[in-house]
C-alpha positions in Angstrom: 103.3 59.1 95.1 103.5 62.8 96.2 99.7 62.9 96.5 99.7 60.0 98.9 102.4 61.7 101.0 100.3 64.9 101.2 97.2 63.0 102.1 99.0 61.1 104.8 100.4 64.4 106.2 96.9 65.9 106.3 95.6 62.8 108.0 98.3 62.9 110.6 97.6 66.6 111.3 93.8 65.8 111.7 94.6 62.9 114.0 97.0 65.2 116.0 94.3 67.9 116.4 91.7 65.3 117.5 94.2 63.8 119.9 94.9 67.2 121.4 91.2 68.0 121.7 90.4 64.7 123.4 93.3 65.1 125.9 93.0 68.8 126.7 92.7 68.5 130.5 95.7 69.7 132.6 97.8 67.3 134.6 100.5 68.1 137.1 104.0 67.0 136.0 106.3 66.5 139.0 110.0 66.4 138.2 113.2 66.7 140.3 113.3 70.5 140.5 109.6 71.2 140.8 106.3 70.7 139.1 104.3 72.2 136.3 100.7 72.1 135.0 100.6 70.9 131.4 97.9 69.6 129.1 97.8 65.8 129.0 98.4 65.8 125.3 101.6 67.7 125.7 102.9 65.3 128.4 102.1 62.3 126.3 103.7 63.8 123.2 106.8 64.8 125.3 107.1 61.3 126.6 106.8 59.9 123.1 109.4 62.3 121.8 111.8 61.4 124.6 111.3 57.7 123.9 111.9 58.1 120.2 115.1 60.1 120.7 116.5 57.7 123.3 115.7 54.7 121.0 117.3 56.5 118.1 120.5 57.1 120.1 120.6 53.5 121.2 120.0 52.1 117.7 122.4 54.6 116.3 125.2 53.5 118.6 124.4 49.8 117.9 124.5 50.5 114.1 127.9 52.2 114.4 129.2 49.3 116.4 127.9 46.8 113.8 129.4 48.8 110.9 132.8 48.9 112.7 132.6 45.1 113.2 131.6 44.6 109.6 134.6 46.6 108.4 136.9 44.6 110.6 135.4 41.3 109.3 135.8 42.5 105.7 139.4 43.3 106.2 140.0 40.0 108.0 138.3 38.2 105.1 140.5 40.0 102.5 143.6 39.1 104.4 142.5 35.4 104.6 141.7 35.4 100.9 145.1 36.9 100.1 146.8 34.3 102.2 144.9 31.6 100.4 145.9 32.9 97.0 149.6 33.0 98.1 149.4 29.5 99.5 148.0 28.1 96.3 150.7 29.6 94.2 
């Protein structure tokens, strides 16, 4: 299993190098406070990174919300089960 991980890491590094080599031309990035010349590969990777981070935050908050609701439902279920046991006695 460890060998597969190492091979996948090497493959990703090779693909990253090829991606960078194929997208080496500079592009102008305009933002609110100015502009900057950057390699196209850097702009694409920066955009991908920002997208992954924002998606991670969104999914993280959703997961926290679902966990809180799950705990609330579990406590409600336990109370209902306790009431049922007391009613049957």
